[in-house]
C-alpha positions in Angstrom: 0.7 14.3 -2.6 -0.7 15.6 -6.1 -4.5 15.7 -6.1 -4.8 14.7 -10.1 -2.8 11.8 -9.9 -4.1 8.3 -9.4 -2.2 4.7 -9.9 -3.6 1.5 -11.2 -2.6 -1.7 -10.5 -2.7 -4.6 -12.8 -4.4 -7.8 -12.3 -4.0 -11.6 -14.1 -2.7 -11.4 -17.6 0.1 -8.8 -17.5 2.9 -11.1 -16.8 5.3 -12.5 -19.0 8.6 -14.3 -18.7 11.3 -11.3 -18.5 9.2 -9.0 -17.0 10.6 -6.1 -15.1 14.2 -7.6 -16.1 15.5 -3.8 -17.3 14.1 -2.1 -14.2 15.7 -4.4 -12.3 19.4 -3.6 -14.0 18.6 -0.3 -13.2 17.7 -0.6 -9.4 18.4 -3.3 -6.7 15.1 -2.5 -5.2 13.2 -4.8 -8.0 15.5 -8.2 -7.0 15.4 -7.3 -3.0 11.5 -6.4 -3.4 11.1 -10.2 -5.0 13.7 -11.7 -2.7 11.1 -10.6 0.3 8.4 -12.5 -1.5 10.7 -15.8 -2.3 11.2 -16.0 1.4 7.2 -16.3 2.1 6.9 -18.3 -0.9 9.5 -20.9 -0.3 10.4 -20.8 -4.0 13.0 -18.2 -6.1 10.1 -16.0 -7.7 12.7 -13.6 -9.7 14.1 -16.7 -11.2 10.9 -18.2 -12.2 9.7 -14.9 -13.5 12.9 -15.1 -15.5 13.9 -18.3 -16.8 10.6 -20.5 -15.9 8.0 -21.2 -18.9 5.1 -18.8 -19.7 2.8 -22.2 -18.7 4.5 -22.0 -15.1 3.9 -18.3 -15.3 0.1 -18.6 -16.0 -0.8 -20.9 -12.9 -3.0 -18.5 -11.0 -1.1 -20.0 -7.9 2.1 -18.2 -9.1 0.7 -15.6 -11.4 -0.7 -13.5 -8.1 2.0 -13.3 -6.0 4.1 -12.5 -9.3 2.0 -9.8 -10.4 1.6 -8.5 -6.5 5.5 -8.6 -6.3 5.7 -6.9 -9.6 3.6 -4.0 -8.6 5.3 -3.4 -5.1 8.4 -3.3 -6.6 7.6 -0.5 -9.2 6.1 1.2 -6.2 9.5 0.9 -4.0 11.0 2.4 -7.0 8.7 5.4 -7.6 9.5 6.3 -3.9 13.1 5.4 -4.0 13.0 8.3 -7.1 11.1 10.9 -5.4 8.2 10.1 -7.5 5.1 12.0 -7.1 2.5 10.8 -4.1 -0.9 10.1 -6.0 -4.0 11.1 -4.0 -6.0 7.8 -5.0 -5.5 4.0 -5.8 -6.9 1.5 -7.6 -6.5 -2.4 -8.7 -8.3 -4.7 -11.4 -8.9 -8.0 -9.3 -5.5 -9.2 -7.9 -4.2 -5.6 -8.3 -6.4 -4.4 -5.4 -4.1 -6.2 -3.2 -1.1 -4.6 -4.6 -2.9 -1.4 -4.1 -3.8 -2.3 -0.2 0.2 -3.2 0.3 1.1 0.4 -1.1 -1.4 2.2 0.4 -0.3 1.0 4.0 -3.1 -1.4 4.7 -1.5 -4.6 4.6 2.0 -5.6 5.3 3.7 -6.8 1.7 4.9 -10.6 3.2 1.3 -11.0 4.6 -0.3 -10.3 1.2 2.2 -12.5 -0.4 0.9 -15.5 1.7 -2.6 -14.5 1.2 -2.6 -14.2 -2.7 -0.6 -17.5 -2.8 -3.6 -18.8 -0.9 -5.9 -17.2 -3.0 -5.0 -18.6 -6.2 -4.2 -22.0 -5.0 -8.2 -22.0 -3.7 -9.3 -20.2 -7.1 -7.3 -22.9 -8.7 -9.1 -26.0 -7.3 -12.5 -24.2 -6.3 -13.6 -25.3 -10.0 -12.1 -28.6 -11.8 -9.9 -28.0 -14.8 -12.0 -28.0 -17.9 -15.7 -27.3 -15.9 -15.4 -23.6 -15.8 -14.7 -20.9 -18.5 -14.3 -17.2 -19.2 -15.0 -15.2 -22.3 -14.5 -11.7 -23.7 -17.6 -9.9 -25.2 -16.5 -7.0 -27.5 -19.0 -4.4 -29.0 -22.2 -5.1 -27.1 -23.8 -3.0 -24.2 -23.6 -4.2 -20.6 -27.4 -4.6 -20.4 -27.8 -7.0 -23.8 -24.6 -9.1 -22.1 -26.4 -9.6 -18.6 -29.4 -10.5 -20.5 -27.8 -13.3 -22.6 -26.3 -14.5 -19.5 -29.6 -15.0 -17.5 -31.4 -16.9 -21.0 -28.1 -19.1 -21.0 -27.8 -19.9 -17.4 -30.4 -22.5 -16.9 -29.8 -24.2 -13.7 -26.0 -23.5 -14.5 -24.0 -20.4 -13.6 -23.0 -17.6 -16.2 -22.4 -14.0 -15.5 -21.1 -10.8 -16.4 -18.0 -10.7 -14.2 -15.4 -7.7 -15.4 -17.0 -4.5 -17.0 -13.5 -3.6 -18.1 -14.7 -0.6 -20.6 -17.8 0.2 -22.5 -18.2 -2.7 -24.8 -15.4 -4.4 -23.3 -17.2 -7.1 -20.8 -16.1 -10.6 -19.5 -18.7 -13.3 -18.9 -17.7 -16.6 -16.9 -19.5 -19.5 -15.3 -20.0 -23.2 -16.0 -18.7 -24.2 -19.7 -21.8 -24.8 -21.2 -23.7 -22.1 -20.2 -20.8 -19.9 -21.2 -21.1 -21.6 -24.6 -24.5 -20.7 -25.1 -24.1 -17.0 -23.6 -21.3 -16.2 -26.5 -23.7 -17.4 -29.2 -26.8 -15.5 -27.8 -24.3 -12.3 -27.3 -23.3 -12.8 -30.8 -26.8 -13.1 -32.0 -27.5 -9.8 -30.0 -25.3 -8.2 -32.2 -21.5 -8.2 -30.4 -18.9 -7.8 -32.7 -16.9 -10.3 -31.3 -17.2 -12.7 -28.5 -14.2 -14.7 -27.7 -13.3 -18.0 -25.2 -10.4 -16.7 -22.8 -7.5 -18.9 -22.3 -8.4 -19.0 -18.4 -9.0 -22.3 -16.7 -11.1 -21.0 -13.6 -14.1 -18.7 -13.9 -13.1 -15.8 -11.4 -15.5 -13.6 -10.0 -18.3 -15.6 -10.2 -20.4 -17.4 -7.6 -18.2 -20.9 -8.4 -15.6 -19.2 -6.7 -17.7 -18.9 -3.2 -16.0 -21.8 -1.9 -12.3 -20.1 -2.5 -13.5 -16.7 -0.6 -14.9 -19.5 2.1 -11.3 -21.0 2.5 -9.6 -18.2 2.8 -11.5 -16.3 5.3 -9.4 -17.4 8.5 -6.1 -16.6 6.7 -7.4 -13.0 5.8 -9.1 -12.5 9.8 -5.5 -13.2 11.1 -3.7 -10.7 9.3 -3.5 -7.2 10.8 -5.0 -4.5 8.5 -5.1 -0.9 9.0 -6.9 2.2 7.6 -5.5 2.8 3.9 -2.9 6.1 3.9 -4.0 6.9 0.4 -7.7 5.5 -0.2 -8.1 2.5 -2.4 -11.1 2.2 -4.8 -12.6 -1.2 -4.4 -13.8 -3.0 -7.3 -17.0 -4.2 -5.6 -18.6 -1.0 -5.1 -16.5 1.9 -6.7 -15.9 3.5 -3.5 -13.0 3.4 -0.7 -13.3 2.3 2.6 -11.2 3.2 5.8 -12.5 0.5 8.1 -10.1 -2.1 8.1 -12.5 -5.2 9.0 -14.5 -3.6 5.9 -12.0 -4.1 4.0 -11.2 -7.2 4.7 -14.8 -8.3 4.3 -14.4 -6.5 0.6 -11.6 -8.4 -0.5 -12.9 -11.6 0.5 -16.1 -10.9 -1.7 -14.4 -9.8 -4.4 -13.4 -13.3 -5.3 -16.9 -13.8 -6.1 -18.0 -10.5 -7.3 -18.1 -8.4 -10.8 -14.8 -6.2 -10.9 -16.6 -3.3 -11.8 -13.8 -1.5 -13.3 -15.7 1.3 -15.0 -16.9 2.4 -12.1 -13.8 2.5 -9.9 -12.0 4.7 -13.2 -15.2 7.1 -13.0 -14.8 7.4 -9.1 -11.0 8.4 -9.6 -12.0 10.8 -12.2 -15.0 11.9 -9.8 -12.2 12.5 -7.1 -9.9 15.2 -9.3 -7.6 12.2 -11.1 -6.2 13.2 -14.6 -3.4 11.1 -14.8 -3.1 7.6 -14.3 0.2 5.4 -13.7 0.1 2.0 -14.4 1.8 0.3 -11.6 3.3 -2.8 -12.8 3.7 -5.1 -16.1 1.6 -4.3 -19.1 -0.6 -1.2 -20.3 -3.7 -3.2 -20.3 -5.3 -0.5 -18.0 -4.1 2.2 -19.8 -5.9 1.3 -23.0 -8.8 0.5 -20.8 -8.9 4.0 -19.4 -8.9 5.5 -22.5 -12.2 3.8 -23.3 -13.4 4.8 -20.5 -12.6 8.5 -20.5 -10.7 10.1 -23.6 -9.7 13.0 -20.7 -7.6 10.6 -18.9 -3.8 10.7 -19.6 -2.0 7.5 -18.6 1.8 6.7 -18.0 3.3 2.8 -18.2 6.1 1.8 -15.7 7.2 -1.5 -17.3 10.8 -0.5 -18.5 13.1 2.4 -17.6 12.1 4.8 -20.5 8.7 4.1 -19.4 9.4 4.9 -15.6 11.7 7.8 -16.4 8.7 9.2 -18.7 6.5 8.9 -15.9 8.6 10.4 -13.3 9.0 13.7 -15.5 5.7 14.1 -16.8 3.8 13.7 -13.4 
């Protein structure tokens, strides 16, 4: 185990058609992992990720198993190549499930079933067009939270992703989000951009999804993680399986405290971060949070080889 190494696992937004195709040609572990997921899902996940439409893979019910399988495939490939073992893990939103699988806390097939249901329940929790999300750039957390409070009225709008200093996502009822966008701009935000997302993730509007998922999560066996996982809800690790189950349900309707998670990884001695899965979103956020972090991506063969050699 390498004490200064952390693995971070991406969430929704990192998916694209053709993802991991190069890694799949490089090693059969990738498609084998997708086949395992496909057996649970009842459709060919790999084919969809390579030949489907972007609209198809952007449906959260499909996106969530897709990203889980992608991250677990890259993790297995890393282990197959005798890559260094990280001392600590964290995942952004859906990525926290990937982290728990790789930490040995939950079986991959069980997690695939859970995240498929998680996506389906989140999709139906709020009817299309009723909810919204927006990225607020260049405004401090306190001013954003204040704008949300003023915009709320009898609706819902909250800061839900604390991604990096000056980069926060708000979500809630579409009208309230619209009001909060205008208030954030008035308070000095450089940009306030509505996001192409139909559901207001990580708000209280998602509580019905958590309730709907409770029985399935309870019925699955969880173990104490073999590698600590820093949780989005409170920025700390947890070893008790029952407490982890509770956190993973709370996470659906609670803010993603990603800045706190990254600072906790640093506090534990992590200096090198490997982004395990498609994209480089988390690498970009890490640099904004702490310039001393050295990040590596793994989405293609050159990046993977570079990361394996460097850490």
